[in-house]
C-alpha positions in Angstrom: -23.7 -27.0 40.3 -25.4 -25.6 43.4 -27.5 -22.4 43.3 -24.9 -20.7 45.4 -22.1 -21.7 43.1 -24.2 -20.6 40.1 -24.7 -17.1 41.7 -20.9 -16.8 42.3 -20.2 -17.9 38.7 -22.7 -15.4 37.3 -21.2 -12.7 39.5 -17.7 -13.6 38.3 -18.8 -13.5 34.7 -20.5 -10.2 35.2 -17.4 -8.7 36.7 -15.2 -10.0 33.9 -17.6 -8.7 31.3 -17.7 -5.3 33.0 -13.9 -5.1 33.1 -13.7 -6.1 29.4 -16.3 -3.4 28.4 -14.5 -0.7 30.4 -11.2 -1.7 28.9 -12.6 -1.5 25.4 -14.2 1.9 26.0 -11.0 3.2 27.5 -8.9 2.0 24.6 -11.4 3.5 22.1 -11.4 6.8 23.9 -7.6 6.9 24.0 -7.3 6.3 20.3 -10.0 8.8 19.5 -8.5 11.4 21.8 -5.0 10.7 20.7 -4.8 10.2 16.9 -1.0 10.6 17.3 -1.0 7.2 19.0 -2.9 5.7 16.1 -0.7 7.4 13.6 2.4 5.8 15.2 1.3 2.5 13.8 2.1 3.7 10.3 5.8 3.1 9.6 6.4 5.8 7.0 6.5 9.2 8.9 7.1 12.7 7.5 6.5 16.4 8.2 5.7 19.6 6.3 7.1 23.0 6.9 6.9 26.7 5.9 8.5 30.0 7.0 6.5 29.6 10.2 9.1 27.1 11.3 11.8 29.8 11.1 15.4 28.5 10.9 15.2 24.7 10.7 18.5 22.9 11.7 18.3 20.2 9.2 21.4 18.4 10.4 19.7 17.6 13.6 16.8 15.8 11.9 17.2 12.2 10.6 16.0 11.4 7.0 15.8 7.8 8.2 13.1 8.7 10.8 11.3 11.2 8.6 11.0 9.6 5.1 9.4 12.6 3.4 9.3 16.3 3.8 6.9 18.8 2.1 7.7 22.5 1.9 5.4 25.4 1.2 6.5 27.0 -2.0 3.8 29.3 -3.1 0.3 30.7 -2.5 -2.2 32.2 -4.9 -0.8 34.0 -8.0 2.1 36.0 -6.6 3.3 34.8 -3.2 6.4 32.8 -2.6 7.3 31.4 0.8 10.4 33.3 2.2 12.0 30.1 3.4 11.3 27.8 0.5 14.5 28.1 -1.5 16.7 27.7 1.6 14.7 24.8 2.9 14.7 23.1 -0.5 18.5 23.2 -0.8 19.3 22.4 2.8 16.8 19.5 3.1 18.1 17.9 -0.1 21.7 18.3 1.0 20.9 16.3 4.1 19.4 13.5 2.1 15.7 14.1 2.6 13.1 13.2 0.0 11.5 16.6 -0.6 8.4 17.9 -2.3 6.7 21.2 -2.6 3.1 22.4 -2.1 1.0 25.3 -3.3 -1.7 26.9 -1.2 -4.5 27.4 -3.6 -6.5 30.6 -3.4 -10.1 30.1 -4.3 -10.4 33.6 -5.7 -7.6 33.3 -8.2 -7.5 31.8 -11.7 -5.9 28.4 -12.0 -3.4 29.4 -14.8 -1.8 32.2 -12.8 -1.5 30.0 -9.7 0.1 27.2 -11.7 2.6 29.6 -13.2 3.6 30.9 -9.8 4.4 27.4 -8.6 6.2 26.4 -11.8 8.4 29.5 -11.7 9.3 28.8 -8.1 9.8 25.1 -7.7 12.7 23.4 -9.6 11.7 20.5 -11.8 13.8 17.7 -10.2 13.4 14.1 -11.2 14.0 13.0 -7.6 11.5 15.3 -6.0 8.2 14.1 -4.6 5.0 14.9 -6.6 3.6 18.4 -6.4 0.8 19.1 -3.9 -2.1 21.4 -4.2 -3.4 22.6 -0.9 -7.2 23.0 -1.1 -9.1 24.3 1.9 -12.4 25.9 2.7 -12.2 29.7 2.7 -15.5 31.4 3.6 -14.2 34.7 2.0 -13.6 33.1 -1.4 -15.7 30.0 -1.6 -18.5 31.8 -3.5 -16.2 33.8 -5.8 -16.7 31.2 -8.6 -19.5 28.8 -9.1 -18.7 25.2 -8.1 -18.4 24.3 -11.8 -16.0 27.1 -12.5 -14.0 26.4 -9.4 -13.5 22.8 -10.4 -12.4 23.9 -13.9 -9.8 26.3 -12.3 -8.5 23.5 -10.0 -8.3 21.2 -13.1 -6.1 23.7 -14.8 -3.6 23.8 -12.0 -3.7 20.0 -11.7 -3.1 19.5 -15.4 -0.4 22.1 -15.7 1.6 20.7 -12.8 1.1 17.2 -14.0 2.4 18.1 -17.5 5.3 20.2 -16.3 6.7 17.9 -13.6 5.6 14.6 -15.1 4.1 13.3 -11.9 0.6 12.9 -10.7 -0.2 15.8 -8.3 -1.7 15.2 -4.9 -4.5 17.2 -3.3 -4.0 18.2 0.4 -7.5 18.7 1.6 -9.5 19.8 4.6 -12.5 17.5 5.3 -15.0 20.4 4.8 -13.6 21.4 1.4 -13.5 17.8 0.2 -17.1 17.1 1.3 -18.5 20.3 -0.2 -16.5 20.6 -3.4 -14.4 17.6 -4.3 -16.5 14.5 -3.4 -16.9 12.5 -6.5 -14.4 14.6 -8.5 -10.8 13.9 -9.4 -11.1 10.2 -8.4 -7.6 9.4 -9.7 -5.9 12.2 -7.7 -4.3 11.0 -4.5 -5.5 12.7 -1.2 -3.5 14.0 1.7 -6.1 14.6 4.5 -5.9 16.9 7.4 -7.7 15.3 10.3 -6.7 15.8 14.0 -9.5 13.8 15.6 -8.8 10.3 14.3 -8.1 8.5 11.1 -9.5 10.3 8.0 -13.1 9.7 7.1 -14.5 11.5 4.0 -17.7 11.5 2.0 -17.9 8.3 -0.1 -14.9 6.9 1.8 -12.1 7.5 -0.8 -8.7 6.0 -0.1 -6.2 8.5 1.3 -2.4 8.6 0.6 -1.1 10.9 3.4 -2.6 11.8 6.7 -1.7 15.0 8.6 -2.6 13.9 12.1 -1.4 16.9 14.1 -0.1 20.4 13.8 1.5 20.3 17.3 4.4 17.9 16.6 7.8 18.3 18.1 11.0 17.6 16.2 14.5 18.1 17.4 16.0 20.8 15.2 12.8 22.8 14.8 12.1 25.4 17.4 8.3 25.6 16.8 5.5 23.0 16.6 5.3 21.3 13.2 2.8 19.4 11.1 3.3 15.6 11.3 2.2 13.2 8.6 2.1 9.5 7.8 1.9 7.6 4.5 -0.9 5.1 4.1 1.1 1.9 3.7 4.1 -0.2 4.7 7.7 0.0 3.5 7.0 -2.0 0.4 4.0 0.3 -0.5 6.3 3.3 0.0 8.9 1.9 -2.3 6.3 1.2 -4.9 5.1 4.8 -4.6 8.6 6.1 -5.1 9.0 3.9 -8.2 5.8 5.1 -9.6 7.2 8.6 -9.4 10.6 7.5 -10.8 12.4 8.3 -7.5 15.2 6.2 -6.3 16.4 6.2 -2.7 19.9 6.8 -4.1 18.5 10.2 -5.2 18.4 11.3 -1.6 22.0 12.2 -1.9 21.2 14.9 -4.5 22.5 18.3 -3.5 20.4 20.7 -5.6 
C-alpha cells in the first residue's frame, strides 16, 4: 500500500472512530438525561397515586398497560389519605392489581404508625404487599438515635408482615437508604426513587421497583403522576405474584 493510500486509510479510520465515539457519548447522554427512555425497556409498568391526583377516571386507564397500582393510604400515626378508600374500590373494580403504602414519619413510634395503616387498609388476599415509604426528613432525622429508629421501623415492618401475611416492601430515597438502611433489612425488597438513571445504592442491593419519574402523563389522570417499573420480565412478575398468593383472576375482585 502506498504512503498516500495509507494516509487516506488512517484518515478514514480516524473519521469512523470519531463518529463511533460521538455516537456512544450521545447515546449515553440520552439515557442518562432521559431515564424514562431506559425505564421503557422494562415490560412491567405501574404507577402510584394519592389525593394529589384528584379525581382519577379509572375507566380510562388500562390494567393491561399498567400492571400494578400503589395508593397512599396513611401517614404517621393519625393521617389517612382523603382519596384512598375511593381509589381502592374504584381501581379494584376496574381490574387493577392494587397495593397500599404508608408514609413513615421519623418522629413517631412504629406501633402507632402500624396501627394507623392496619385500621385503614383492608386485608385482602389479592392485594399487593404493603409498602413503607422511608425518606430523609431533616426535621425528624435526629429525633431518635439510628439504633432506635431502626427498631421502630422493624416494629412497623413486622406488624404489617404479620397482619397481611406478605413481605412488606421499603420505598426509599437514595439518601435515606445510604444513611440509615444500608446493610439492614437485607431480605426486604426495595422500591427506589431515582430520577437520574437506574437505581444505584450503597452496597449495590437488588431493587424490586423503580420510580423513574414524578412527571408522568396518563390518560384519565389530570395531573402528573409517579411512574414505576418492576425489575424483571413477565415470568418474573408472575413469580412475584405467586409468592404473594395473588392470581391474575383476582383482578376481577370488586372490593
